[in-house]
C-alpha positions in Angstrom: -1.7 -18.9 2.4 -4.6 -16.6 2.6 -7.7 -18.4 3.5 -9.8 -15.9 1.5 -8.1 -16.4 -1.9 -10.2 -17.9 -4.6 -10.0 -21.7 -5.4 -8.3 -23.1 -8.3 -10.2 -24.0 -11.3 -10.8 -27.7 -12.1 -11.1 -27.2 -15.8 -14.7 -26.1 -16.5 -16.0 -22.8 -17.4 -16.4 -19.9 -15.0 -20.0 -20.7 -14.1 -18.9 -24.3 -13.2 -16.2 -22.8 -11.2 -18.6 -20.7 -9.0 -21.0 -23.4 -8.4 -18.2 -25.7 -7.0 -16.7 -22.9 -5.1 -20.1 -22.2 -3.3 -20.3 -26.0 -2.5 -16.8 -25.9 -1.1 -17.6 -23.0 1.1 -20.7 -24.6 2.5 -18.8 -27.9 3.3 -15.7 -26.2 4.8 -17.2 -23.7 7.0 -16.4 -20.8 4.8 -12.6 -21.5 4.2 -11.0 -21.1 0.8 -8.2 -23.0 -0.8 -6.2 -25.0 1.6 -2.9 -26.7 1.8 -4.5 -30.1 0.9 -5.0 -29.1 -2.6 -2.9 -27.1 -5.0 -3.7 -23.4 -5.6 -2.9 -22.0 -9.1 -1.6 -18.5 -8.4 -2.4 -17.2 -11.9 -6.1 -16.8 -10.7 -5.1 -14.2 -8.2 -3.1 -12.4 -10.7 -5.8 -12.3 -13.3 -8.3 -11.0 -10.5 -5.9 -8.2 -9.5 -5.2 -7.3 -13.1 -8.8 -7.0 -13.9 -9.4 -4.9 -10.8 -6.5 -2.7 -11.7 -7.9 -2.3 -15.3 -11.3 -1.3 -13.9 -9.5 1.3 -11.8 -7.6 2.5 -14.8 -10.8 3.0 -16.9 -12.4 5.0 -14.0 -14.0 8.2 -15.6 -12.4 10.5 -12.9 -9.0 9.7 -14.0 -9.7 10.2 -17.8 -12.0 13.0 -18.0 -11.2 15.5 -15.3 -8.3 17.7 -15.8 -5.6 18.2 -13.4 -6.2 21.0 -11.0 -2.7 22.6 -11.7 -3.7 23.2 -15.4 -5.7 26.2 -14.2 -2.6 27.7 -12.8 -0.4 27.1 -15.8 -3.0 28.5 -18.1 -3.3 31.5 -15.8 0.6 31.8 -15.9 0.6 31.6 -19.8 -2.0 34.5 -19.9 -0.1 36.6 -17.6 3.2 36.0 -19.5 1.5 37.2 -22.8 0.5 40.5 -21.2 3.9 40.7 -19.5 5.8 40.2 -22.8 3.6 42.5 -24.7 4.0 45.3 -22.1 7.7 44.6 -22.1 7.8 44.9 -25.9 6.0 48.0 -26.0 8.2 49.4 -23.2 11.3 48.4 -25.1 10.0 50.2 -28.2 9.1 53.3 -26.2 12.8 53.3 -24.9 14.2 53.0 -28.3 11.9 55.7 -29.5 12.8 58.2 -26.7 16.5 57.6 -26.8 17.0 57.6 -30.3 14.4 59.7 -31.9 13.5 62.1 -29.2 16.3 62.7 -26.9 18.8 61.9 -29.5 17.3 63.8 -32.5 15.2 66.5 -30.7 16.9 67.0 -27.3 17.9 70.5 -28.3 14.5 71.5 -29.9 12.3 70.0 -27.1 10.6 72.2 -24.9 11.6 72.2 -21.2 8.4 70.7 -20.2 8.5 67.8 -22.6 12.1 67.2 -21.9 11.5 66.9 -18.1 8.3 64.8 -18.7 10.2 62.4 -20.9 13.0 62.1 -18.6 10.9 61.3 -15.5 8.8 58.9 -17.6 12.0 57.1 -18.6 13.4 57.1 -15.0 10.1 55.8 -13.7 10.0 52.9 -16.3 13.4 52.2 -15.8 12.8 51.8 -12.0 9.6 49.7 -12.8 11.5 47.5 -15.3 14.3 46.9 -12.7 11.9 46.0 -10.1 10.1 43.8 -12.4 13.1 41.8 -13.5 14.0 41.0 -10.0 10.3 40.6 -8.5 10.0 36.9 -9.3 13.3 36.1 -7.6 12.1 37.9 -4.5 8.8 36.3 -4.7 10.6 32.8 -4.7 12.5 33.9 -1.8 9.3 34.9 0.0 7.8 31.5 -0.3 10.7 29.5 0.8 9.5 29.5 4.3 6.8 27.1 5.1 6.0 28.8 8.4 4.0 31.5 6.8 5.7 33.9 4.3 5.3 37.5 5.4 3.3 37.0 8.6 5.9 39.0 10.7 5.4 42.1 8.5 1.8 41.8 8.8 1.9 41.5 12.6 4.3 44.6 12.5 1.7 46.6 10.8 -1.1 46.1 13.3 -3.3 49.2 14.0 -5.9 49.9 16.6 -8.5 50.3 13.8 -9.9 47.3 12.6 -10.7 49.1 9.3 -7.1 49.9 8.8 -6.0 46.3 9.4 -8.6 45.0 6.8 -7.4 47.7 4.4 -3.7 47.0 4.8 -4.4 43.2 4.6 -6.3 43.7 1.4 -3.6 45.8 -0.1 -0.7 43.5 0.9 -2.3 40.4 -0.1 -1.6 40.6 -4.0 1.9 41.2 -3.1 2.7 37.7 -2.4 -0.3 36.5 -4.5 -2.1 35.4 -1.3 -1.2 35.4 2.2 -1.5 32.0 4.0 -4.9 31.5 5.3 -5.2 32.4 9.0 -6.9 30.3 11.6 -10.1 32.3 11.4 -10.2 31.9 7.7 -10.5 28.1 7.5 -11.2 25.1 9.6 -8.2 22.8 9.7 -8.5 19.1 9.2 -6.2 16.6 10.6 -5.6 18.8 13.6 -3.3 16.3 15.3 -0.7 16.3 12.6 -0.8 19.9 12.1 -0.5 20.6 15.8 2.7 18.4 15.8 4.0 20.2 12.8 3.5 23.5 14.5 5.3 22.5 17.7 8.2 21.1 15.6 8.6 24.3 13.8 8.6 26.3 17.1 11.3 24.1 18.4 13.3 23.9 15.4 17.1 24.1 16.1 19.1 26.9 14.4 21.2 25.9 11.7 24.7 27.0 10.5 23.3 29.0 7.4 20.7 31.7 7.1 17.2 30.9 6.1 16.7 33.2 3.0 13.4 35.0 3.8 14.6 35.9 7.4 17.8 37.8 6.2 18.0 41.4 7.5 19.4 43.2 4.8 19.9 46.5 6.7 20.7 46.8 10.5 17.9 49.3 11.1 14.1 48.5 10.9 14.9 44.8 10.1 11.2 43.9 9.9 11.0 46.3 6.9 14.1 45.1 5.1 13.7 41.4 5.6 14.3 39.6 2.2 10.7 38.1 2.3 9.3 41.7 2.3 11.2 43.0 -0.6 9.0 41.4 -3.1 6.2 43.8 -1.5 8.3 46.7 -2.1 9.0 45.9 -5.6 5.4 45.1 -6.4 4.2 48.5 -5.2 6.9 50.2 -6.9 5.9 48.9 -10.1 2.2 49.9 -9.6 3.2 53.4 -8.6 5.5 53.8 -11.5 3.1 52.4 -14.0 0.3 54.8 -12.6 2.7 57.8 -12.8 3.7 56.9 -16.3 -0.1 56.7 -17.4 -0.7 60.0 -15.5 2.1 61.9 -17.0 1.5 60.5 -20.6 -2.1 61.4 -20.4 -1.4 64.9 -19.2 0.8 65.5 -22.1 -1.5 63.9 -24.6 -4.6 66.0 -23.4 -2.8 69.2 -23.2 -1.4 68.6 -26.8 1.0 71.5 -26.4 4.5 70.6 -27.6 5.6 74.1 -28.5 5.2 76.3 -31.4 6.7 75.4 -34.7 7.6 78.3 -37.1 7.7 78.0 -40.9 11.1 77.1 -42.1 12.1 75.6 -38.8 12.8 72.2 -40.3 14.3 70.8 -36.9 10.9 71.0 -35.3 8.6 69.9 -38.0 8.3 66.3 -37.0 8.6 66.9 -33.2 4.8 66.7 -32.4 4.2 63.4 -34.2 7.3 62.0 -32.5 6.0 63.1 -29.0 2.6 61.9 -29.9 4.0 58.3 -30.5 6.3 58.3 -27.3 3.4 59.3 -25.1 1.1 56.8 -26.7 3.7 54.0 -26.3 4.4 54.9 -22.7 0.8 55.0 -21.9 0.0 51.8 -23.8 2.8 49.9 -22.1 1.7 51.2 -18.7 -1.9 50.5 -19.2 -1.1 47.0 -20.5 0.9 46.4 -17.3 -1.9 47.5 -15.2 -4.2 45.3 -17.2 -2.0 42.4 -16.3 -1.9 43.4 -12.5 -5.9 43.9 -12.6 -6.2 40.5 -14.3 -4.0 39.1 -11.6 -6.1 40.7 -8.8 -9.2 39.4 -10.4 -8.2 35.8 -10.6 -6.4 35.7 -7.3 -8.3 38.0 -5.0 -11.9 37.7 -6.1 -11.9 34.4 -8.2 -9.7 32.8 -5.5 -7.9 30.6 -8.0 -5.1 29.7 -5.8 -7.5 28.4 -3.0 -9.6 26.7 -5.5 -6.6 24.7 -6.8 -5.3 24.1 -3.4 -8.6 22.7 -2.3 -8.7 20.5 -5.5 -5.3 19.1 -5.0 -6.2 18.2 -1.2 -3.4 20.6 0.1 -5.5 22.7 2.4 -3.9 21.3 5.6 -0.6 22.6 4.5 -1.7 26.2 3.6 -0.9 28.0 0.2 2.9 27.6 0.1 3.1 24.6 -2.2 0.6 26.1 -4.6 2.5 29.6 -4.5 5.6 27.8 -5.2 4.2 26.0 -8.1 2.6 28.9 -9.6 5.9 31.1 -9.3 7.9 28.4 -11.0 5.4 28.2 -13.9 5.1 31.8 -14.2 8.9 32.3 -14.3 9.3 29.8 -17.0 6.8 31.4 -19.1 8.4 34.9 -18.5 11.9 33.8 -18.9 11.7 31.5 -21.5 8.9 30.6 -24.0 5.5 31.5 -22.9 4.6 27.7 -23.3 7.3 26.4 -21.0 5.1 26.7 -17.9 2.4 24.5 -19.6 4.8 21.4 -19.4 4.9 21.7 -15.6 2.6 19.4 -13.4 2.5 19.1 -9.5 4.0 15.5 -9.5 7.1 16.4 -11.3 7.2 19.6 -9.3 7.1 17.7 -6.1 9.7 15.2 -7.3 12.2 17.9 -8.2 11.7 19.4 -4.7 12.1 16.1 -3.1 15.8 16.0 -4.6 16.6 19.4 -3.2 19.2 20.1 -0.3 16.7 22.4 1.3 14.7 21.0 4.1 11.8 23.2 3.4 11.6 22.2 -0.2 11.9 18.4 0.6 9.0 18.8 2.9 6.9 20.5 0.3 7.7 17.9 -2.2 7.1 14.9 0.4 3.8 16.5 1.2 2.5 16.8 -2.3 3.6 13.2 -3.3 2.1 11.8 -0.2 -1.4 13.5 -0.7 -1.4 12.6 -4.4 -0.4 9.0 -3.8 -3.2 8.6 -1.3 -5.7 10.4 -3.4 -8.3 8.1 -5.4 -8.3 10.6 -8.2 -4.4 11.3 -8.6 -3.1 8.0 -7.2 -2.5 6.0 -10.4 -0.9 8.7 -12.4 1.3 9.7 -9.4 2.5 6.0 -8.7 3.1 5.4 -12.3 5.3 8.6 -12.7 7.2 7.9 -9.5 7.6 4.2 -10.4 9.5 5.1 -13.6 12.0 7.4 -11.9 14.6 5.3 -10.1 16.3 8.4 -8.7 13.1 9.4 -6.9 12.5 6.0 -5.5 16.0 5.8 -4.2 15.6 9.2 -2.6 12.4 8.0 -0.9 14.3 4.9 0.4 17.0 7.0 1.6 14.7 9.2 3.5 13.6 6.1 5.6 17.0 6.2 7.3 16.5 9.9 8.6 16.1 9.7 12.4 16.4 13.3 13.4 13.0 14.2 15.1 13.0 17.4 13.1 12.6 15.4 9.8 9.9 13.0 11.1 7.1 14.3 8.9 9.5 13.8 5.7 10.4 10.4 6.8 6.9 9.5 7.5 5.7 10.9 4.1 8.5 8.8 2.4 7.3 5.8 4.0 3.5 6.5 3.2 4.5 6.9 -0.5 6.6 3.7 -0.5 3.6 1.9 1.1 1.4 3.0 -1.8 4.0 2.3 -4.4 4.7 -1.1 -3.2 1.0 -2.1 -3.7 1.8 -2.5 -7.5 3.7 -5.6 -8.3 6.0 -3.9 -10.9 6.8 -1.2 -8.5 7.4 -3.4 -5.5 10.0 -5.2 -7.6 11.8 -2.0 -8.4 11.7 -0.6 -4.7 13.1 -4.1 -3.5 15.7 -3.8 -6.2 17.3 -0.7 -4.9 20.5 -1.4 -2.9 20.0 -1.1 0.7 16.0 -0.9 0.6 15.4 -3.7 2.9 17.8 -2.4 5.4 16.1 1.1 5.2 12.7 -0.4 5.7 14.1 -2.2 8.7 15.2 1.0 10.0 11.4 2.0 10.4 10.9 -0.9 12.9 11.5 0.0 16.5 11.4 -2.8 19.0 12.4 -3.1 22.8 14.0 -6.6 22.4 16.1 -5.7 19.5 17.9 -3.0 21.6 21.6 -3.4 21.2 22.3 -2.5 24.7 22.6 0.3 27.2 23.9 2.8 24.6 21.0 2.1 22.3 18.6 2.5 25.2 20.2 6.0 26.2 19.8 7.1 22.5 16.2 5.9 22.4 15.5 7.9 25.6 17.4 11.0 24.2 15.1 10.9 20.9 12.0 10.7 23.1 13.4 13.8 25.1 14.2 15.6 22.1 10.8 14.8 20.5 8.2 13.6 22.7 5.7 13.2 19.8 7.8 11.1 17.6 5.5 8.5 16.3 7.4 5.2 16.8 4.2 3.2 16.5 3.2 4.9 13.2 6.7 4.0 11.7 6.3 0.5 12.9 3.0 0.2 11.1 4.3 1.7 8.0 7.5 -0.5 7.8 5.3 -3.6 8.3 2.8 -2.5 5.8 5.6 -2.0 3.2 6.8 -5.4 3.9 3.5 -7.0 3.6 3.1 -5.4 0.2 6.7 -6.5 -0.8 6.0 -10.0 0.4 3.5 -10.7 -2.3 6.2 -11.4 -4.6 8.4 -14.5 -4.3 11.7 -12.9 -5.0 11.0 -10.3 -2.4 10.3 -12.8 0.1 13.9 -14.1 -0.2 15.3 -10.8 0.2 13.4 -10.1 3.3 14.7 -13.2 4.8 18.3 -12.5 3.8 18.2 -9.0 5.3 20.3 -9.2 8.5 18.2 -8.7 11.6 14.9 -8.1 9.8 13.1 -11.6 10.7 13.7 -11.2 14.5 12.3 -7.6 14.4 9.2 -8.8 12.4 8.7 -11.7 14.9 9.2 -9.4 17.9 6.1 -7.6 16.8 4.0 -10.6 17.1 4.4 -10.5 20.8 1.1 -9.8 22.5 0.9 -11.1 26.1 -2.1 -11.5 28.3 -2.0 -8.0 29.5 -2.4 -6.5 26.0 -4.8 -9.0 24.7 -7.1 -8.8 27.7 -6.9 -5.0 28.1 -10.3 -3.6 27.3 -8.6 -0.1 26.7 -5.7 -1.1 24.6 -4.8 1.2 21.6 -6.1 0.0 18.5 -2.7 0.8 16.8 -1.0 -1.7 19.1 -3.3 -4.5 18.0 -2.8 -3.4 14.3 0.9 -3.7 14.7 0.7 -7.3 16.1 -1.9 -8.0 13.2 0.3 -6.5 10.5 3.3 -8.6 11.8 1.5 -11.8 11.7 0.5 -11.0 8.2 4.0 -10.6 7.1 5.1 -13.8 8.9 2.3 -15.7 7.4 3.1 -14.6 3.8 6.7 -15.4 4.3 6.1 -18.8 5.9 3.7 -19.7 3.0 6.3 -19.0 0.3 6.7 -22.0 -2.2 9.7 -23.5 -3.5 13.3 -23.6 -2.1 13.1 -19.9 -0.8 10.0 -20.9 1.3 11.8 -23.9 2.8 14.6 -21.7 4.1 12.3 -19.1 5.3 10.2 -21.6 7.3 13.3 -23.0 8.8 14.6 -19.7 9.7 11.3 -18.5 11.2 10.8 -21.6 13.2 14.3 -21.3 14.6 13.6 -18.0 16.1 12.9 -18.8 19.8 9.9 -16.5 20.1 8.0 -17.3 17.1 5.9 -20.2 18.4 5.8 -19.1 21.9 4.4 -15.6 20.7 1.7 -17.5 18.7 0.9 -19.5 21.7 0.0 -16.6 23.9 -2.3 -15.4 21.1 -4.1 -18.7 21.0 -4.2 -18.7 25.0 -5.4 -15.1 25.5 -6.7 -13.8 22.2 -10.2 -15.0 22.3 -11.4 -11.3 21.7 -9.3 -11.0 18.8 -10.1 -14.1 16.4 -8.4 -12.5 13.4 -5.1 -12.7 15.3 -5.8 -16.2 16.4 -6.6 -17.2 12.6 -3.3 -15.6 11.5 -1.2 -17.4 14.0 -2.7 -20.7 13.3 -2.1 -20.2 9.6 1.5 -19.6 10.4 1.7 -22.8 12.4 0.2 -24.6 9.5 2.8 -23.2 7.0 5.8 -23.9 9.4 4.5 -27.5 9.6 5.5 -28.1 6.0 9.1 -28.8 7.4 9.4 -31.9 9.6 11.8 -30.2 12.0 9.3 -27.3 12.6 6.5 -29.7 13.0 8.2 -31.5 15.8 9.4 -28.2 17.3 5.7 -26.9 17.5 4.6 -30.3 19.1 7.3 -29.9 21.7 6.1 -26.4 22.7 3.8 -26.9 25.5 0.2 -26.1 25.0 0.1 -25.5 21.3 -1.8 -28.7 20.4 -4.0 -28.3 23.4 -5.0 -24.8 22.6 -5.6 -25.7 18.8 -8.1 -28.4 20.0 -9.6 -25.9 22.5 -10.3 -23.5 19.6 -11.4 -26.4 17.3 -14.0 -27.6 19.6 -15.1 -24.3 21.0 -18.9 -23.8 20.8 -20.9 -20.7 20.6 -18.8 -18.7 18.2 -20.3 -16.3 15.8 -20.9 -17.3 12.2 -18.3 -14.9 11.0 -15.7 -16.3 13.4 -16.2 -20.0 12.6 -13.3 -19.8 10.0 -11.0 -19.6 13.0 -12.3 -23.3 14.0 -11.7 -24.4 10.3 -8.0 -23.2 10.2 -7.4 -24.7 13.7 -8.4 -28.1 12.2 -6.3 -27.6 9.2 -3.4 -26.9 11.3 -4.0 -29.9 13.6 -4.4 -32.2 10.6 -1.1 -31.0 9.2 0.6 -31.4 12.6 -0.4 -35.0 12.9 0.6 -35.8 9.4 3.7 -38.0 9.3 4.4 -37.2 12.9 4.3 -40.0 15.2 5.2 -37.9 18.2 2.5 -35.3 17.6 0.0 -38.0 17.1 1.1 -39.5 20.6 0.6 -36.1 22.1 -2.9 -35.8 20.6 -3.9 -39.2 21.7 -2.9 -38.3 25.3 -5.3 -35.4 25.2 -8.1 -38.1 24.7 -9.9 -36.3 22.0 -10.7 -39.2 19.7 -14.4 -39.3 20.8 -14.9 -35.6 20.5 -13.3 -36.0 16.9 -15.8 -38.6 16.0 -18.7 -36.5 17.5 -17.3 -33.5 15.3 -18.0 -35.5 12.2 -21.6 -34.4 12.7 -20.6 -30.7 12.6 -20.7 -29.3 9.1 -18.0 -26.7 10.0 -15.5 -29.5 11.4 -16.3 -32.7 9.7 -13.7 -32.4 7.0 -10.8 -31.5 9.2 -12.0 -33.9 11.9 -11.8 -36.7 9.1 -8.3 -35.6 8.2 -7.1 -35.6 11.9 -8.5 -39.1 12.5 -7.1 -40.5 9.3 -3.6 -39.2 10.2 -4.0 -40.6 13.7 -4.8 -44.0 12.3 -2.0 -43.8 9.7 1.0 -42.4 11.6 0.4 -43.3 15.3 2.4 -46.4 15.1 1.3 -50.2 15.8 1.6 -49.8 19.5 -1.2 -47.2 19.5 -3.8 -49.8 18.4 -5.7 -50.1 21.7 -6.1 -46.2 21.9 -7.4 -45.9 18.4 -9.8 -49.0 18.8 -12.5 -46.6 19.5 -12.2 -45.0 16.0 -14.4 -47.6 14.6 -17.5 -45.8 16.1 -17.1 -43.4 13.2 -17.6 -46.2 10.7 -21.4 -45.9 10.1 -21.3 -42.1 9.5 -18.4 -42.6 7.2 -20.1 -45.3 5.2 -23.2 -43.2 4.8 -21.3 -40.2 3.8 -19.5 -42.1 1.1 -22.8 -43.2 -0.4 -24.5 -39.8 -0.3 -22.2 -36.8 -0.4 -19.6 -35.5 -3.1 -16.6 -33.4 -3.7 -14.2 -32.7 -0.7 -16.3 -34.4 1.9 -16.5 -37.5 0.0 -12.8 -37.5 -0.5 -11.9 -37.1 3.3 -14.5 -39.8 4.1 -13.0 -42.3 1.7 -9.6 -41.6 3.0 -10.9 -42.1 6.6 -12.8 -45.2 5.8 -9.6 -47.0 4.1 -8.1 -46.6 7.7 -10.6 -47.1 10.2 -12.0 -50.3 8.5 -8.6 -51.8 9.1 -9.4 -51.7 12.9 -12.5 -53.8 12.4 -12.5 -57.6 12.1 -14.3 -59.3 9.3 -17.3 -60.2 11.6 -17.3 -56.5 12.9 -17.4 -55.2 9.3 -20.2 -57.5 8.2 -22.3 -56.4 11.2 -21.6 -52.8 10.5 -22.6 -53.0 6.8 -25.8 -55.0 7.9 -26.8 -52.7 10.7 -26.7 -49.7 8.5 -28.5 -51.3 5.7 -25.7 -51.1 3.1 -24.5 -54.0 1.2 -21.0 -54.6 0.0 -22.0 -54.7 -3.7 -23.7 -51.1 -3.2 -20.5 -49.8 -1.9 -18.6 -51.5 -4.6 -20.8 -49.9 -7.2 -20.4 -46.5 -5.6 -16.5 -46.8 -5.8 -16.8 -47.8 -9.4 -19.0 -44.7 -10.0 -16.7 -42.5 -8.3 -13.8 -43.8 -10.5 -15.7 -43.2 -13.6 -16.8 -39.7 -12.5 -13.0 -38.7 -12.0 -11.4 -40.2 -15.0 -8.6 -37.6 -14.6 -6.9 -36.3 -11.5 -8.9 -33.4 -9.9 -7.4 -30.4 -8.6 -10.1 -30.0 -6.0 -10.0 -33.6 -4.8 -6.5 -34.8 -5.8 -6.6 -37.9 -3.6 -10.0 -39.3 -4.2 -9.0 -41.9 -6.6 -6.1 -43.0 -4.3 -8.5 -43.4 -1.3 -11.0 -45.3 -3.5 -8.3 -47.8 -4.4 -7.1 -48.2 -0.9 -10.7 -48.9 0.2 -11.2 -51.3 -2.9 -8.0 -53.1 -1.7 -9.2 -53.5 1.9 -12.6 -54.9 0.7 -11.0 -57.5 -1.6 -8.8 -58.5 1.2 -11.6 -58.6 3.8 -13.8 -60.8 1.7 -13.2 -63.0 -1.3 -16.7 -62.3 -2.3 -16.1 -58.7 -2.9 -13.3 -59.8 -5.6 -16.1 -61.3 -7.8 -18.3 -58.2 -7.2 -15.6 -55.9 -8.4 -14.8 -58.1 -11.3 -18.6 -58.2 -12.4 -18.8 -54.4 -12.1 -15.7 -53.8 -14.4 -13.1 -52.7 -11.8 -10.2 -54.0 -13.9 -11.0 -51.8 -16.8 -11.2 -48.7 -14.4 -8.0 -49.6 -12.8 -6.2 -49.8 -16.1 -7.8 -46.3 -17.0 -6.3 -45.0 -13.8 -2.9 -46.2 -14.8 -3.1 -44.3 -18.1 -4.1 -41.0 -16.4 -2.0 -41.0 -13.2 -0.2 -37.8 -12.5 2.1 -36.4 -9.8 -0.9 -34.5 -8.5 -1.9 -37.8 -6.8 1.4 -38.4 -5.1 1.2 -35.7 -2.4 -0.6 -35.2 0.9 -0.2 -31.3 0.8 0.6 -28.5 -1.5 2.5 -25.2 -1.3 0.9 -23.3 -4.1 1.5 -25.8 -7.1 4.4 -27.4 -5.4 3.6 -30.8 -4.0 4.8 -31.7 -0.4 4.7 -34.7 1.9 4.8 -37.4 -0.8 2.7 -40.6 -0.2 4.6 -43.5 1.1 2.9 -45.7 -1.5 3.0 -44.9 -5.1 -0.4 -44.7 -7.2 1.0 -47.4 -9.5 1.8 -49.7 -6.7 -1.7 -49.3 -5.3 -3.2 -50.0 -8.7 -0.8 -53.0 -9.3 -2.0 -54.4 -5.9 -5.7 -54.1 -6.7 -5.2 -55.7 -10.1 -3.2 -58.7 -8.5 -6.0 -59.2 -6.1 -8.7 -59.1 -9.0 -6.8 -61.7 -10.9 -5.9 -63.9 -8.0 -8.8 -65.5 -6.7 -7.0 -67.7 -4.4 -5.7 -64.8 -2.4 -6.2 -65.3 1.3 -8.4 -62.9 3.3 -6.4 -60.7 5.7 -7.9 -59.4 8.7 -6.7 -56.4 10.6 
């Protein structure tokens, strides 16, 4: 269980809860809820929900528009100009073919005839090139390695001016060429370098990459398909300019030939030609206006760079933004002008992820990874992915890809799933995908899990093929996904049922002396150990039948306890690892067989005591001593063998001295009580010295409250049994406390806790045990309790007893380790002693 989780509510308001929580922290050395009290899981859920709602209400997500809206709006406006120009062009063609060439072809002057013919041919070529330009533009952006760079390199000139001029001219052809190394400073240089190296080593495929297809055998750099869009672009510009020039020439000359009176065939020729040249000029000017608007927004306003920067895609160049823009523009041109407005980057990336093309898969994975990590876009992105089962299945499938060339896609898929699993509803959907756990298991690479020589050879071959393949990164992501999935009870069961997964997780907890004491150890190695311990801890602390089976399976793996022992022995520089390892031991000790197995593992109890008694630890590391005490108390509970091992370590005196330490006193009391209770009758001589703690225990009962009072009452009921009647009388007298004062204090405690308390579930039980000892010790105490009204309080206890008081420990809200004596039996015994004054005094 997480030691930092909030404590359970006792029943009061929120202010009352906070006050008690602070008291608890001060008493227990900074620990949170423990196994010795029930924990209500709903508190954590409410806290997470409130945190999630706060995130949902963040102003950044609700007020700032998505960056890609600028592109879809730009595509809409371009489409309006394009369709208007196309409409005028269509009308001009109809007018020329039907009215002029059809009706006046014979009566036209030779000049006008050829002008009209040339204009129609030019416009025909422009319309043809325009209809295919978007298709070629798409082809030009299918290559992630830099669309069109080869053509630029081929056009190098000795003159820097010519270079800049040609670059400026060619930039609009493909909207914007990818930024060069001199144009921008890359971030994340390591990942970009790996990507570049991988692309340079990319193995040839059995099919052509579209942008690299040589259409003609000669001058292949010119006739590559990725350069065709440039040719079509300039063909359109030239044809539109020629059309405007020819049309204006005829409109300015205004000479369409003479029309004689009575020549009816030529009387409307002038008006008809005026209309045609005006339509042709308007259509060409509208097209040039569209291109000018394009150039202004793209070249001077740098719209695509702006959107690229706001989306956070700068490290990957302009290809994803280009692809998105062309798709949006194509929809607006080929369908309704409003079709492009329905596009967004997340849906666009999800579509690319389902593609069969490696390039498109990589673009889609990159976009989704960046958006899933972005504080601005994460919520909407994960929500959209979470409702698309097909996309989640695709991401899970990608986890199995082991080709070194597909490393980045696989890593991006793992990153996205790690973010997706952070939301409980999404984690359930991910875990519900058939084969999901097996795919996550495929991310984990361990040396011990090697299946033999064949696997080792395969492993070495992969390293040779891709020396930069980040196995540690995949290990970390796999463990991170498992950690987030393990927050749900059902997912824990699925993790445990996945063949070979638990041994893999346990294998990552291995950290020997060489690793833990190496000052130059990589942080990633320690993080992998920590993450694996976190996963094991969450699995081991699962409640119910599922938790029982998981704890049994974890403890049966031979490396589990020995790996934790090494962390306890050599991990003094990593207290967080020690704390996780100790908490795992505590959870495993819920099962009796695991408790015995831990005790039989040499050095575990000794190392726990070494940490528990360690002095000089910084304040922020004292929680390690606290959890070590909890583990020792749990291991001594109902285990005679472990109690025997503890007594052999001769730590009773140190435990008694630890009662004075505010950090250790609670767990020290628990350990001493369990030693007194479960060591067996033959250990009486070894425990006789525990009576030295009686004065402190007695004073604590009279002065403290809450949890410390509970554990002191429990200890008192046991250590007083090792004292004779004379010794107890001397002890009371020496400490200035009378039996009737103690009796009054016990009555007060019962009245204070009229109902079972979540925070101190055993306090009434321990009070009654101490009352029984006092009445059996001295008959005078029976009269004292009678006079104080103990009988009435005991009857009240009978009416309010619950299952909460029947257990020593708890796993969540599930009670474990039931007390040997029932609460009703204790109350009945106490009532019998009150009503039977002739009861003989029993001396222990």
